[in-house]
N, CA, C and O of each residue as an XYZ file, in Angstrom:
256
protein
N     131.581    106.966    160.439
C     132.467    106.710    162.115
C     133.392    105.528    162.046
O     133.366    104.973    160.947
N     133.869    105.216    162.569
C     134.830    104.992    162.101
C     134.226    102.992    162.793
O     133.659    102.678    163.839
N     134.637    102.251    161.789
C     134.210    100.583    162.217
C     134.505    100.543    164.128
O     135.145    101.544    164.449
N     134.203     99.713    165.235
C     133.883     99.686    166.456
C     134.918    100.872    167.306
O     135.668    100.560    168.231
N     134.721    102.591    166.631
C     134.559    102.965    167.965
C     133.050    103.477    167.777
O     132.239    103.711    166.881
N     133.186    103.508    169.291
C     131.457    104.902    170.197
C     131.984    105.614    170.174
O     133.165    105.961    170.183
N     130.342    106.201    170.107
C     129.584    107.536    169.781
C     130.089    108.872    171.521
O     130.290    110.044    171.837
N     130.028    107.419    172.055
C     130.065    108.349    173.256
C     131.631    108.340    173.688
O     132.093    107.214    173.501
N     132.872    109.520    174.364
C     133.925    109.667    174.344
C     133.419    108.829    176.052
O     132.421    108.654    176.751
N     135.323    108.442    176.021
C     134.919    107.674    177.863
C     135.664    107.880    178.267
O     136.713    108.144    177.680
N     135.490    107.863    179.604
C     136.364    108.299    180.937
C     137.452    109.906    181.021
O     137.561    111.069    181.409
N     138.179    108.481    180.132
C     139.863    108.772    179.901
C     140.038    110.159    179.191
O     140.755    111.128    179.439
N     138.943    109.841    178.034
C     139.011    110.422    176.631
C     138.585    112.598    177.607
O     139.283    113.612    177.588
N     137.109    112.311    178.289
C     136.769    113.406    178.409
C     137.470    114.217    179.977
O     137.290    115.197    180.700
N     138.117    113.324    179.869
C     139.184    113.760    181.566
C     140.613    114.738    181.238
O     141.176    115.735    181.690
N     140.844    113.265    179.634
C     141.671    114.559    178.795
C     141.550    115.719    178.350
O     142.456    116.551    178.395
N     140.030    115.984    177.702
C     138.989    117.298    177.701
C     139.440    118.578    178.854
O     139.466    119.799    178.696
N     139.773    117.720    180.063
C     139.489    118.038    181.050
C     140.693    119.020    181.272
O     140.833    120.201    181.588
N     141.575    117.842    180.919
C     142.984    118.596    181.639
C     143.476    119.555    180.361
O     144.284    120.479    180.451
N     143.091    119.303    179.680
C     143.360    120.194    177.868
C     142.292    121.793    177.750
O     141.943    122.355    176.712
N     141.919    122.280    179.474
C     141.623    123.636    179.114
C     141.964    124.120    180.902
O     141.140    123.984    181.806
N     142.870    124.487    181.008
C     143.430    125.018    182.357
C     142.673    125.870    183.314
O     142.552    126.063    184.524
N     142.192    126.310    182.080
C     140.467    128.064    182.859
C     140.372    127.188    183.307
O     141.199    127.301    184.211
N     139.823    125.969    183.437
C     138.185    125.115    184.418
C     139.363    125.111    185.258
O     139.043    125.665    186.309
N     140.790    124.684    185.300
C     140.591    124.146    186.758
C     140.762    125.518    187.638
O     140.306    125.903    188.715
N     141.843    126.189    186.425
C     142.426    127.783    187.910
C     140.900    128.259    188.394
O     140.730    128.616    189.560
N     140.073    128.248    187.674
C     138.498    128.935    188.063
C     137.941    127.573    188.978
O     136.859    127.083    188.653
N     138.474    127.167    189.770
C     137.893    126.599    190.679
C     137.047    124.750    190.286
O     136.471    124.074    191.139
N     137.277    124.266    188.490
C     135.939    123.687    188.675
C     136.884    122.619    188.994
O     138.017    122.818    189.432
N     136.246    121.209    188.697
C     136.791    119.942    189.360
C     136.094    119.071    188.018
O     134.940    119.243    187.623
N     136.919    118.266    187.529
C     136.132    117.037    186.248
C     135.135    116.802    187.606
O     135.163    118.002    187.880
N     134.466    116.360    188.442
C     133.489    115.559    188.580
C     132.122    116.891    188.519
O     131.003    116.824    188.010
N     132.712    117.879    189.166
C     131.737    118.711    189.037
C     131.747    119.520    187.074
O     130.706    120.108    186.780
N     132.569    119.487    186.263
C     132.538    119.483    185.295
C     131.785    118.382    184.542
O     130.806    119.100    184.337
N     131.546    117.574    184.136
C     130.671    116.538    184.221
C     129.522    116.497    184.606
O     128.760    115.714    184.038
N     128.918    117.527    185.952
C     128.016    117.564    185.968
C     127.013    118.926    185.431
O     125.821    119.193    185.280
N     128.086    119.434    185.299
C     127.441    120.300    184.373
C     127.041    120.114    183.004
O     127.999    120.142    182.231
N     125.512    119.867    182.275
C     125.137    119.546    181.085
C     125.851    120.480    180.024
O     126.468    119.952    179.099
N     125.800    121.494    180.110
C     126.746    122.445    179.121
C     128.045    122.076    178.941
O     128.637    121.773    177.906
N     128.554    122.158    180.478
C     130.228    121.851    179.616
C     130.455    120.355    179.868
O     131.575    120.103    179.422
N     129.831    119.118    180.442
C     129.938    117.411    179.787
C     129.714    117.791    177.891
O     130.337    117.285    176.957
N     129.072    118.400    177.863
C     128.727    118.394    176.702
C     129.436    119.208    175.399
O     129.257    119.082    174.188
N     130.502    120.283    176.343
C     132.204    120.334    175.470
C     132.325    119.770    175.337
O     132.585    119.267    174.244
N     132.228    119.190    176.626
C     134.282    118.292    176.781
C     134.513    117.094    175.777
O     135.620    116.777    175.341
N     133.244    116.434    175.448
C     132.311    115.068    174.921
C     132.662    116.005    173.257
O     132.830    115.034    172.519
N     132.786    116.846    172.649
C     132.746    117.868    171.770
C     133.880    117.611    171.317
O     134.062    117.261    170.151
N     134.893    117.766    172.269
C     136.223    117.776    172.578
C     137.430    116.916    171.834
O     138.278    116.881    170.943
N     136.631    116.084    173.236
C     137.245    114.757    173.163
C     136.323    113.872    171.916
O     136.980    112.838    172.031
N     135.621    113.636    171.170
C     135.032    113.285    169.488
C     136.169    113.655    168.609
O     136.751    112.796    167.946
N     136.605    115.294    168.575
C     137.205    115.957    167.764
C     138.842    115.571    167.960
O     139.703    115.663    167.086
N     139.059    115.031    169.602
C     140.800    114.714    169.330
C     141.022    113.707    169.067
O     142.119    113.360    168.631
N     139.691    112.654    169.321
C     139.502    110.999    168.443
C     139.874    111.218    167.138
O     140.946    110.750    166.755
N     138.976    112.029    166.172
C     139.095    112.344    164.805
C     140.298    113.256    164.004
O     140.394    113.694    162.857
N     141.235    113.313    165.317
C     142.492    114.153    165.163
C     142.464    115.536    164.605
O     143.346    115.995    163.879
N     141.269    116.242    165.035
C     140.601    117.978    164.910
C     141.756    118.732    165.574
O     141.824    119.323    164.496
N     142.525    119.166    166.153
C     142.970    119.817    166.253
C     143.192    121.562    165.941
O     144.011    122.157    165.239
N     142.211    121.977    166.695
C     142.487    123.602    166.792
C     143.684    124.350    167.395
O     144.281    123.912    168.378
N     143.957    125.291    166.885
C     145.649    125.922    167.236
C     145.427    126.686    168.213
O     144.496    127.457    167.978
N     145.929    126.813    169.310
C     146.283    127.897    170.844
C     145.232    128.608    170.068
O     144.838    128.170    168.987
N     144.764    129.716    170.612
C     144.160    131.224    170.103
C     144.974    132.026    171.912
O     144.073    132.517    172.592
N     146.173    132.128    172.475
C     146.112    132.764    173.281
C     146.096    134.475    174.232
O     146.228    134.917    175.373
N     145.820    134.966    172.729
C     144.634    136.110    173.050
C     143.650    136.237    173.217
O     142.963    137.152    173.674
N     143.501    135.444    172.909
C     141.451    135.146    173.598
C     141.618    135.248    174.426
O     141.215    136.397    174.602
N     142.014    134.878    175.437
C     142.678    134.139    176.764
C     142.465    135.696    177.452
O     142.801    135.907    178.617
């Protein structure tokens, strides 16, 4: 891990992760509800940490 980097994503980073998942919003999920669901929160955290490291996976719209 890089020096000075926290292991936990910030609320802003989590919100950005949530905003990058439009299907969550289309399905009626709110940011607060997503953070209250342990598995969804875990996925948001992993997404935020991956974004922080610069890992960007290509979107595969055909899977949606």
